[in-house]
C-alpha positions in Angstrom: 0.1 -0.1 0.0 3.0 2.3 0.4 4.8 1.7 -2.9 2.6 3.4 -5.1 0.3 6.5 -4.9 -2.7 5.7 -7.0 -4.7 8.7 -5.7 -2.3 11.0 -7.3 -2.8 12.8 -10.4 -0.6 12.0 -13.5 2.3 14.5 -13.7 2.6 16.6 -16.7 4.2 14.7 -19.6 3.7 11.2 -18.1 3.7 8.3 -20.4 0.6 7.1 -21.6 -0.5 3.4 -22.4 -3.2 2.6 -25.1 -6.5 2.4 -23.6 -5.2 2.6 -20.1 -4.5 6.3 -19.6 -1.5 7.6 -18.0 1.2 5.4 -16.6 2.1 6.6 -13.0 5.7 6.2 -11.7 5.9 4.4 -8.4 6.0 6.6 -5.1 9.1 4.5 -3.9 11.9 4.0 -6.6 13.4 0.7 -7.3 16.8 2.0 -5.9 15.1 2.6 -2.7 13.7 -1.0 -2.5 17.1 -2.6 -3.7 18.9 -0.5 -1.0 16.3 -1.5 1.6 17.0 -5.3 0.8 20.7 -4.7 1.3 20.2 -2.9 4.6 17.7 -5.7 5.9 20.2 -8.5 5.1 23.1 -6.3 6.7 21.1 -5.4 9.5 20.3 -9.2 10.3 23.9 -9.8 10.2 24.8 -6.9 12.4 22.0 -7.2 14.9 22.8 -10.8 15.5 26.1 -9.8 16.9 24.6 -6.5 18.7 22.0 -8.4 20.5 24.6 -10.6 22.4 27.4 -8.2 22.5 26.6 -6.4 26.0 25.9 -9.6 27.7 28.9 -11.1 26.2 31.1 -8.2 27.3 29.7 -7.6 30.6 28.7 -11.2 31.8 31.3 -13.2 29.7 34.2 -11.1 29.7 33.7 -9.2 33.0 33.7 -5.6 31.7 32.5 -2.8 33.7 29.6 -0.6 32.9 32.2 2.4 32.4 34.4 0.2 30.2 31.3 -1.0 28.2 30.4 2.7 27.9 33.7 3.5 26.5 33.8 0.5 23.8 30.0 1.4 22.9 31.2 5.2 22.6 33.9 4.0 20.2 31.9 1.6 18.5 29.5 4.5 17.3 32.1 7.4 17.3 34.3 5.6 14.7 31.3 5.4 12.5 30.4 9.1 13.0 34.2 10.2 12.0 34.5 8.1 8.8 30.8 8.9 7.9 31.9 12.3 6.9 34.9 10.9 4.8 32.6 8.4 3.0 30.0 11.5 2.3 32.6 13.7 0.7 34.3 10.8 -1.1 30.9 9.6 -2.7 30.2 13.4 -3.8 34.0 13.7 -5.1 34.1 10.6 -7.3 30.4 10.7 -8.2 29.8 7.2 -7.5 27.8 6.5 -4.4 27.4 2.7 -5.0 31.1 2.2 -5.0 31.8 3.9 -1.6 28.9 2.2 0.0 30.1 -1.1 -1.4 33.5 -0.7 0.1 31.7 0.1 3.5 29.5 -3.1 3.3 32.5 -5.1 2.2 34.5 -3.9 5.0 31.9 -4.9 7.7 31.3 -8.2 6.1 35.1 -9.0 6.2 35.2 -8.2 10.1 32.4 -10.5 11.0 34.5 -13.9 10.7 37.3 -12.2 12.6 35.0 -12.4 15.6 35.3 -16.1 15.8 39.1 -15.9 16.6 38.9 -12.9 19.1 38.1 -14.0 22.7 39.7 -11.0 24.7 38.6 -7.2 24.8 41.5 -5.8 22.8 40.9 -7.9 19.8 37.4 -7.6 19.8 37.6 -3.7 20.3 39.9 -3.6 17.1 37.3 -5.8 15.0 34.3 -3.6 16.2 36.2 -0.3 15.4 36.9 -1.8 11.6 33.2 -2.9 11.3 31.8 0.6 12.5 34.4 2.1 10.0 32.7 0.1 7.2 29.3 1.6 8.5 30.4 5.0 8.4 31.7 4.6 5.0 28.3 3.4 3.6 25.6 5.4 5.5 25.9 8.8 3.9 26.4 7.4 0.1 23.3 5.0 0.7 21.1 7.8 2.0 22.1 10.1 -0.8 21.2 7.4 -3.2 17.9 7.1 -1.6 17.2 11.0 -1.7 18.3 11.3 -5.2 16.2 8.8 -6.5 13.0 10.3 -4.9 10.8 13.4 -5.7 11.2 16.0 -3.0 7.5 15.6 -1.9 8.1 11.9 -1.1 11.4 11.9 0.5 9.7 11.1 4.0 7.9 8.2 2.7 11.0 6.8 0.8 13.1 7.1 3.8 10.4 5.3 5.9 10.1 2.5 3.3 13.8 1.9 3.6 14.0 2.3 7.4 10.9 -0.2 7.7 13.1 -2.8 5.6 16.0 -1.9 7.4 14.4 -2.6 10.8 13.1 -6.0 9.3 16.5 -7.1 9.6 16.9 -5.5 13.0 13.7 -7.5 14.0 15.1 -10.9 12.5 18.8 -10.6 13.8 18.2 -10.9 17.6 15.5 -13.6 16.9 18.1 -15.4 15.1 20.9 -14.9 17.6 18.3 -16.1 20.3 17.5 -19.3 18.4 21.3 -20.1 17.9 22.2 -19.5 21.5 19.4 -21.9 22.4 20.4 -24.8 20.1 24.0 -24.6 20.0 26.8 -25.5 22.5 29.3 -22.6 21.5 26.8 -20.0 21.1 28.5 -16.9 20.7 31.0 -18.4 18.0 27.8 -20.0 16.1 26.3 -16.3 16.3 29.5 -14.9 14.6 29.8 -17.4 12.1 26.2 -17.2 10.6 26.4 -13.3 10.9 29.3 -13.5 8.6 27.7 -15.5 6.0 24.5 -13.1 6.0 26.7 -10.3 5.7 28.5 -11.5 2.5 24.8 -12.0 1.1 24.0 -8.2 1.5 27.3 -7.3 -0.5 26.1 -9.6 -3.3 22.6 -8.1 -3.4 24.3 -4.6 -3.5 26.5 -5.4 -6.4 23.6 -6.9 -8.4 20.7 -4.8 -7.8 21.5 -1.1 -6.9 22.5 1.0 -9.9 26.0 2.7 -10.0 24.7 6.1 -10.7 21.6 8.1 -9.7 20.8 11.5 -11.0 18.5 13.9 -9.0 15.0 13.4 -9.8 13.8 16.4 -11.7 10.5 18.2 -11.0 7.7 18.0 -13.6 8.0 21.6 -14.4 11.7 21.4 -14.9 11.3 18.4 -17.1 9.0 19.9 -19.2 11.0 22.9 -19.5 14.1 21.0 -20.8 12.0 18.7 -22.9 9.8 21.3 -24.8 12.4 23.4 -26.7 14.3 20.0 -27.7 11.0 18.8 -29.1 10.4 22.2 -31.0 13.8 22.1 -32.5 13.7 18.6 -33.6 10.1 19.3 -35.3 11.5 22.3 -37.3 15.0 21.5 -38.1 16.3 20.7 -41.4 19.0 17.8 -41.3 21.8 20.3 -41.1 20.3 22.1 -38.4 19.5 19.1 -36.5 23.3 18.1 -36.5 24.0 21.6 -35.4 21.5 21.1 -32.7 22.9 17.9 -31.4 26.3 19.6 -31.2 25.0 22.4 -29.4 23.1 20.1 -26.9 26.1 18.1 -26.2 28.3 21.2 -25.5 25.6 22.2 -23.3 25.7 18.8 -21.5 29.5 19.2 -21.0 29.0 22.8 -19.6 26.3 21.4 -17.2 28.3 18.7 -15.7 29.1 19.6 -12.2 32.9 20.4 -11.2 34.6 18.1 -8.6 33.4 18.7 -5.2 36.2 20.4 -3.2 36.5 20.0 0.6 36.1 23.6 1.0 32.7 23.3 -0.9 31.6 20.5 2.0 32.5 22.6 4.7 30.8 25.7 3.3 27.6 23.7 3.5 27.4 24.7 7.0 26.9 28.2 6.0 23.3 27.3 4.9 21.1 28.4 7.9 18.6 25.5 7.7 21.3 23.0 7.5 23.3 24.5 10.2 20.1 24.5 12.5 19.6 20.8 11.9 23.1 19.9 12.8 22.8 21.9 15.9 19.8 20.3 17.0 21.1 16.9 16.0 23.9 17.2 18.1 22.1 18.5 21.2 19.6 15.8 21.2 22.1 13.2 20.5 24.2 14.4 23.9 21.1 13.1 25.7 20.1 10.1 23.8 21.4 7.0 25.8 22.4 4.2 23.6 20.0 1.2 23.0 22.4 -1.2 24.8 22.3 0.9 28.0 18.4 1.0 27.7 18.1 -2.8 27.5 20.6 -3.2 30.5 18.5 -0.7 32.4 15.2 -2.4 31.6 16.8 -5.8 32.4 18.0 -4.6 36.0 14.7 -2.9 36.6 12.3 -5.6 35.7 14.3 -8.6 36.5 14.2 -10.3 33.0 16.4 -13.3 32.8 19.7 -13.2 30.6 18.3 -15.8 28.4 15.6 -13.3 27.3 18.1 -10.3 26.8 18.9 -10.8 23.1 15.0 -10.8 22.5 14.7 -7.1 23.9 15.6 -5.4 20.9 12.7 -7.1 19.1 10.2 -5.0 20.9 11.9 -1.9 19.6 12.5 -3.3 16.2 8.8 -4.4 15.7 7.2 -1.0 16.7 9.7 0.8 14.3 8.9 -1.4 11.4 5.1 -1.1 11.9 5.5 3.0 12.2 8.4 3.9 10.3 6.6 4.4 6.9 3.5 5.9 8.4 5.7 8.4 10.4 7.5 9.3 7.3 4.5 10.0 5.4 3.0 12.0 8.3 6.2 14.0 8.5 5.8 14.9 4.5 2.2 16.1 5.3 2.3 18.0 8.4 6.0 18.9 8.9 9.1 17.0 9.8 9.9 19.4 12.6 6.9 18.1 14.5 7.3 14.7 13.9 11.0 15.0 14.9 10.5 16.6 18.0 7.4 14.3 19.1 9.8 11.4 18.8 12.2 12.8 21.2 9.2 13.3 23.7 8.1 9.7 23.2 11.9 9.0 24.4 11.7 11.2 27.3 8.4 9.2 28.3 10.3 6.0 28.1 12.9 7.5 30.5 10.3 8.5 32.9 8.7 4.9 32.9 12.1 3.4 33.8 12.8 5.8 36.4 9.4 6.0 38.2 6.9 3.6 37.0 5.9 0.6 39.4 7.2 -2.9 38.3 4.2 -3.5 36.3 4.2 -6.8 34.1 3.5 -4.3 31.2 6.3 -2.1 31.8 9.0 -3.7 29.4 6.5 -3.8 26.5 5.6 -0.1 27.1 9.3 1.2 27.3 10.1 -0.9 24.2 7.0 0.4 22.4 8.1 4.0 23.2 11.6 3.2 22.3 10.5 2.2 18.8 8.2 5.1 18.4 11.0 7.4 19.0 13.2 5.8 16.2 10.2 5.7 13.9 9.7 9.4 14.4 13.4 10.5 14.0 15.3 7.9 12.1 14.1 8.5 8.7 12.8 11.8 9.3 15.8 13.6 9.9 17.9 12.7 6.6 14.6 13.6 4.7 14.8 17.3 6.4 18.5 17.4 5.5 17.9 16.3 1.8 15.5 19.2 1.5 18.3 21.8 2.4 21.3 20.4 0.5 21.9 20.5 -3.5 22.2 17.2 -5.1 25.9 17.3 -6.0 26.7 17.5 -2.1 23.8 15.5 -0.9 26.0 12.8 0.8 28.3 15.4 2.1 25.5 17.1 3.9 23.9 14.2 5.4 27.4 12.9 6.4 27.9 16.3 8.3 24.6 16.0 10.2 25.0 12.3 10.7 28.6 12.7 12.0 27.5 15.4 14.6 24.6 13.3 15.8 26.9 10.0 16.2 29.9 11.9 18.0 27.3 13.4 20.5 25.9 10.1 21.2 29.5 8.8 21.5 29.9 11.4 24.4 26.6 10.4 25.7 27.8 6.9 25.9 30.9 7.9 27.7 29.1 10.1 30.0 26.3 7.7 30.9 28.8 4.8 31.6 30.7 6.9 34.0 27.6 8.4 35.7 26.5 4.8 36.1 29.6 3.7 37.7 29.8 6.6 40.1 26.2 7.4 40.8 24.2 4.3 40.0 21.3 3.7 37.4 18.7 6.1 38.9 20.9 9.3 39.1 22.4 8.6 35.7 19.3 8.1 33.8 17.6 11.1 35.5 20.5 13.3 34.5 20.0 12.1 30.8 16.3 12.7 31.1 16.8 16.2 32.5 19.3 17.2 29.7 16.7 15.6 26.9 14.1 18.0 28.0 16.3 20.9 27.9 17.9 20.2 24.6 14.3 19.5 23.0 13.2 22.8 24.1 16.1 24.5 22.5 15.7 22.3 19.2 12.0 23.5 19.1 13.1 27.1 19.3 16.0 26.7 16.8 13.7 24.8 14.3 10.6 26.9 14.7 9.3 27.9 11.3 10.1 31.4 9.9 8.2 30.8 6.7 5.7 28.2 5.5 8.2 26.3 3.5 10.5 26.0 6.5 7.9 23.8 8.6 9.4 20.8 6.6 
């Protein structure tokens, strides 16, 4: 129901089929669906590891909460730093698929290495390399999605991609749970199966994702370009037609964008709307407690057994999967600012339940539902908002700038939260994060306030 907009009027210049009327393009491009399949497969692989990693490191290797916070911060911080490099390289070489493929390939190569690492040092190195791959691929992948989608459907396209991605996040922990239940050397089995699945994701990327995607023109722009060409072709003599073709070729060479320079990339921060989005992403990221800590807090708060721990991400992923596309479509209609800030309000409600709610049997379900709603309202909406502010030739770089700032902020939050947990305990640490989130959300609401009707999105 989300892949085609059958109620929309046919755009000007739409192709028609005999006796069938206009043929409408799908609301979500095939490139988006192909990238969604790649992300789904890759996320199955990644979430198999992520689901067991906190328990493996803390219960198996005896890592302290502070140590885990540092590792979790590095795990995400490395991805953030490399994300900026990946975005700039993709724009510079004009091949988003190439850079994304290198990132996916590097992550896939790291998975089997976990089979041979049984101490903190080697595991840290492998996870750092795996996150390097994630950082390289994120911005080029999101740029491919935005460049293949009309501006008015950006939220829906990112919602569809995130829904497919989250399907992998749903299946990964379930697969890890089943493997741990059925095997003797459970952790090694999880790492081995994860490696095989990651290779499959790279194969799908190579076979089904196109190498280059040009920005989708608006109907008016497309008709403006097509009409003069048709007029010339209709009236030209053979000699004039040859001259017209030569002129058109010269114009195409002149219109070809110059190579992207680093100075151009950094100059994006002079765009007021992009700068405001980056500031708000950083502020809110500084108070967003990582998923691993949320699950550990929920386990301690409710007494959930260790054997059920890998299933906790399923609750978040299931809600995210159900709401990602509706939330993206809603953001396209009522404004991305509204949906984005509402998502952080839902996260704040989840923190409040962890802090003060009685130990109801329904508490885990409520917290995980709010956690999933937070991601549905923010994870695809933010890049859709960034895409609306950045020109096509710098799309990957612009997304990387905002994504890097957000991820580095979450890196700092992981370090700070791990230290606060170690020094003060879980309650005061989470209360401090909740108070910070409330203040930062208020600031973001002010900074992102609409100054004109078009700024509400």
